[in-house]
C-alpha positions as CSV (number, residue, x, y, z in Angstrom):
1,X,134.6,53.1,42.3
2,X,133.0,52.9,45.7
3,X,130.5,51.0,47.7
4,X,128.8,52.0,51.0
5,X,128.9,49.9,54.1
6,X,127.7,50.4,57.6
7,X,129.9,49.6,60.6
8,X,127.4,49.0,63.4
9,X,130.0,49.3,66.1
10,X,131.3,52.6,64.9
11,X,127.8,53.8,63.8
12,X,129.3,55.6,60.8
13,X,128.3,54.7,57.3
14,X,131.5,54.7,55.3
15,X,132.4,54.5,51.7
16,X,134.6,51.6,50.9
17,X,136.8,51.0,47.8
18,X,135.5,48.7,45.1
19,X,137.7,48.1,42.1
20,X,136.2,48.4,38.7
21,X,135.4,45.1,37.0
22,X,138.5,43.5,35.5
23,X,141.0,46.0,37.0
24,X,143.6,45.4,39.8
25,X,142.0,45.5,43.2
26,X,143.2,48.4,45.4
27,X,143.4,51.4,43.1
28,X,141.8,53.4,40.3
29,X,142.6,56.4,38.2
30,X,139.9,58.5,36.5
31,X,139.4,61.9,35.2
32,X,137.1,64.5,36.9
33,X,135.0,64.3,33.8
34,X,134.5,60.6,34.3
35,X,133.6,61.3,37.9
36,X,131.0,63.9,36.9
37,X,129.4,61.4,34.5
38,X,129.5,58.5,37.0
39,X,128.3,60.0,40.2
40,X,125.3,62.4,40.5
41,X,126.3,65.9,41.8
42,X,123.9,65.6,44.7
43,X,125.7,62.5,46.0
44,X,129.1,64.3,45.8
45,X,128.2,67.3,47.8
46,X,127.0,65.4,50.9
47,X,129.6,64.5,53.6
48,X,131.5,61.3,52.8
49,X,133.9,59.4,55.0
50,X,135.9,57.1,52.7
51,X,138.2,54.4,54.0
52,X,140.7,54.9,51.2
53,X,142.9,57.6,49.9
54,X,142.0,60.3,47.4
55,X,144.6,62.3,45.4
56,X,143.1,65.1,43.4
57,X,145.0,67.4,40.9
58,X,143.7,69.9,38.4
59,X,144.8,70.5,34.8
60,X,142.4,73.3,34.2
61,X,139.8,75.4,36.1
62,X,139.3,75.6,39.8
63,X,137.7,73.5,42.4
64,X,136.7,73.9,46.1
65,X,137.0,70.7,48.1
66,X,136.1,70.5,51.8
67,X,138.1,68.2,54.0
68,X,137.2,67.9,57.7
69,X,135.0,71.0,57.4
70,X,137.7,73.3,56.0
71,X,137.4,74.4,52.3
72,X,140.4,74.2,50.1
73,X,140.8,75.9,46.7
74,X,142.5,73.8,44.1
75,X,144.1,75.3,41.0
76,X,146.1,73.7,38.2
77,X,149.3,72.2,39.6
78,X,148.1,71.9,43.2
79,X,147.4,68.6,44.8
80,X,144.8,67.7,47.5
81,X,145.2,64.5,49.6
82,X,142.3,63.1,51.5
83,X,143.2,60.3,53.9
84,X,141.0,57.4,55.1
85,X,138.7,58.5,57.9
86,X,138.6,62.2,57.0
87,X,135.2,63.7,56.0
88,X,135.1,65.2,52.6
89,X,132.6,67.1,50.5
90,X,133.1,67.8,46.8
91,X,132.5,71.3,45.3
92,X,131.2,72.1,41.9
93,X,133.0,70.0,39.3
94,X,131.5,71.8,36.3
95,X,134.5,74.0,35.6
96,X,137.3,71.7,36.8
97,X,139.4,69.3,34.7
98,X,141.9,67.0,36.3
99,X,142.7,63.6,37.7
100,X,141.5,61.6,40.7
101,X,143.6,58.8,42.0
102,X,142.0,56.4,44.5
103,X,143.9,53.7,46.4
104,X,143.6,51.6,49.5
105,X,146.2,51.8,52.2
106,X,147.3,48.2,51.7
107,X,147.9,48.7,47.9
108,X,151.3,50.3,48.8
109,X,154.1,48.2,50.3
110,X,154.8,49.1,54.0
111,X,158.1,50.9,53.3
112,X,156.5,53.2,50.8
113,X,153.5,53.8,53.1
114,X,155.9,54.7,55.9
115,X,158.1,56.9,53.7
116,X,155.1,58.8,52.3
117,X,153.5,59.2,55.7
118,X,150.3,57.8,54.4
119,X,148.8,57.1,57.8
120,X,149.7,60.5,59.3
121,X,146.5,62.2,60.3
122,X,148.3,65.5,60.6
123,X,149.9,65.5,57.2
124,X,149.0,68.6,55.0
125,X,145.9,68.2,52.9
126,X,146.6,70.9,50.2
127,X,150.0,71.0,48.6
128,X,151.3,73.6,46.1
129,X,154.5,72.3,44.6
130,X,157.3,74.5,43.3
131,X,157.4,74.7,39.5
132,X,160.0,72.0,38.9
133,X,158.3,69.6,41.3
134,X,154.9,70.3,39.7
135,X,156.2,69.2,36.4
136,X,157.7,66.0,37.9
137,X,154.5,65.2,39.7
138,X,152.5,65.7,36.6
139,X,154.8,63.3,34.7
140,X,154.4,60.7,37.4
141,X,150.6,61.1,37.4
142,X,150.5,60.8,33.6
143,X,152.6,57.7,33.7
144,X,150.4,56.1,36.3
145,X,147.3,57.0,34.3
146,X,148.7,55.5,31.1
147,X,149.6,52.3,32.9
148,X,146.2,52.0,34.6
149,X,144.4,52.2,31.3
150,X,146.8,49.8,29.6
151,X,145.1,46.8,31.2
152,X,145.7,43.7,29.1
153,X,149.0,44.8,27.7
154,X,150.8,42.9,30.4
155,X,149.9,39.9,32.6
156,X,147.6,41.1,35.4
157,X,150.1,40.5,38.2
158,X,152.8,42.4,36.3
159,X,150.4,45.2,35.5
160,X,149.5,45.4,39.2
161,X,153.1,45.5,40.2
162,X,153.8,48.3,37.8
163,X,150.9,50.3,39.1
164,X,152.1,49.7,42.7
165,X,155.6,51.0,41.8
166,X,154.3,54.0,39.8
167,X,151.9,55.0,42.6
168,X,154.9,54.7,45.1
169,X,156.9,57.2,43.0
170,X,154.0,59.6,43.0
171,X,153.2,59.5,46.7
172,X,156.8,59.6,47.8
173,X,157.4,62.7,45.6
174,X,154.2,64.3,46.7
175,X,155.1,63.8,50.4
176,X,158.7,65.1,50.0
177,X,159.1,67.4,47.0
178,X,156.3,69.8,47.5
179,X,155.7,72.8,49.7
180,X,152.5,72.3,51.7
181,X,150.3,75.3,51.8
182,X,150.9,77.2,55.1
183,X,153.5,74.7,56.2
184,X,155.9,75.7,59.1
185,X,159.4,76.7,58.3
186,X,161.1,74.3,60.7
187,X,160.6,70.7,62.0
188,X,158.6,70.4,65.2
189,X,160.5,69.1,68.3
190,X,160.1,65.8,69.9
191,X,157.9,67.0,72.7
192,X,155.2,68.3,70.3
193,X,155.3,65.1,68.1
194,X,154.9,62.9,71.2
195,X,152.1,65.0,72.5
196,X,150.4,65.1,69.1
197,X,150.4,61.3,68.8
198,X,149.2,60.9,72.4
199,X,146.3,63.2,71.8
200,X,145.3,61.3,68.7
201,X,145.4,58.1,70.7
202,X,143.7,59.3,74.0
203,X,141.5,62.3,73.2
204,X,138.4,60.3,74.0
205,X,139.8,59.4,77.4
206,X,141.0,62.8,78.6
207,X,141.0,66.4,77.7
208,X,143.4,67.5,80.4
209,X,146.9,68.8,79.4
210,X,148.1,67.6,82.8
211,X,147.3,64.0,82.1
212,X,149.3,64.1,78.9
213,X,152.2,65.8,80.6
214,X,152.3,63.1,83.3
215,X,152.1,60.3,80.7
216,X,154.8,61.7,78.5
217,X,157.1,62.9,81.3
218,X,157.0,66.6,80.5
219,X,155.6,69.6,82.4
220,X,152.3,71.0,81.2
221,X,154.1,74.3,80.5
222,X,156.7,72.5,78.2
223,X,153.9,70.8,76.2
224,X,152.1,74.2,75.8
225,X,155.3,75.9,74.6
226,X,156.1,73.1,72.2
227,X,152.6,73.0,70.8
228,X,152.5,76.8,70.4
229,X,155.8,76.8,68.5
230,X,154.8,74.0,66.2
231,X,151.1,74.4,65.7
232,X,150.5,78.1,66.7
233,X,148.1,77.3,69.5
234,X,148.3,76.1,73.1
235,X,148.1,72.5,74.2
236,X,144.6,72.7,75.6
237,X,143.3,74.3,72.5
238,X,145.0,71.6,70.5
239,X,143.2,68.9,72.4
240,X,139.9,70.7,72.2
241,X,140.2,71.1,68.4
242,X,140.8,67.3,68.0
243,X,137.7,66.6,70.2
244,X,135.6,69.0,68.2
245,X,136.8,67.6,64.9
246,X,135.7,64.1,65.9
247,X,132.4,65.4,67.1
248,X,131.9,67.1,63.8
249,X,132.8,64.0,61.9
250,X,130.2,61.9,63.8
251,X,127.5,64.6,63.6
252,X,128.0,65.1,59.8
253,X,128.2,61.4,58.9
254,X,125.9,59.6,61.2
255,X,122.4,60.0,62.6
256,X,123.4,59.2,66.2
257,X,121.9,61.3,69.0
258,X,124.0,63.9,70.8
259,X,123.9,61.7,73.8
260,X,125.4,58.7,71.9
261,X,128.1,60.9,70.3
262,X,128.9,62.4,73.7
263,X,129.4,59.0,75.2
264,X,131.6,57.9,72.3
265,X,134.1,60.8,72.7
266,X,134.3,60.7,76.5
267,X,131.6,63.1,77.9
268,X,129.7,62.2,80.9
269,X,126.4,63.6,79.6
270,X,124.8,65.1,76.5
271,X,124.3,68.4,78.3
272,X,128.0,68.7,79.0
273,X,128.9,67.8,75.5
274,X,126.4,70.3,74.0
275,X,127.8,73.1,76.1
276,X,131.4,72.2,75.2
277,X,130.6,72.0,71.5
278,X,128.5,75.3,71.5
279,X,131.2,77.2,73.4
280,X,133.9,76.2,70.8
281,X,131.8,76.4,67.6
282,X,129.0,78.8,68.2
283,X,126.5,76.1,67.3
284,X,124.6,73.4,69.0
285,X,125.5,69.9,67.8
286,X,122.2,69.4,66.0
287,X,122.4,72.8,64.4
288,X,125.9,72.0,63.1
289,X,124.6,68.7,61.7
290,X,121.7,70.4,59.9
291,X,124.1,73.1,58.4
292,X,126.8,70.7,57.1
293,X,124.1,68.5,55.5
294,X,122.7,71.5,53.7
295,X,119.6,72.0,55.9
296,X,120.3,75.0,58.0
297,X,118.4,75.3,61.2
298,X,115.9,78.2,61.1
């Protein structure tokens, strides 16, 4: 299912996709029972940063799954989508039955990937579809599962093409026919969308709203109003949360020093970074690392 690699430049050990022997490269479908038997529980509960997509849905029971340090409760019919680069931690799988679909970004054709917003870092993680949509999604998942396990019934290239098409149906429906948990009732305006993308691109370079306003051609007040309307928080808080998220990802999933992490996300010193992080989380960087790895600082 996966293999670990270490990117020396990024300093983050990541989990990379490895196709099961004899199956099409790029995707896998397995039950949560298979996952329990294949991967020791102690490996699942530690922070992981996969470079491929996870789609999780339950048929019975409940499951808590943590994505970027927020815990989500899955119930039968709900779907959870973890994207490459996000940090995840599995909860207790003992009382959960369902399906796990893994796929690399390049397994889908570009048009499908664009239509399903697969590379959108702001896309909802937990989705609770309406009843009719839930049945349609379940049917799509069952069809994909059946085809994945029908290896050898068709030539491999035809089997792979069928899987690619069936996965496309699922992700397109999941992206557009469900009601994301806690989703806004209206589409955000252009100012917010441009600001959101700029922050994702430049948060390591600047944390000043004024810099984004100048780059985008808006006033700082306009950006703050747009961000408040779309995300429920001001522009400065939006930037700070993105910075803190990246700091948490690096702290949870690497052994780099606070000084090294500070430099990577644009702080002039470890002291400045530690004060910034503590002010916004209530913990020092190292205390957070110990807590998220299951070794609380005493």
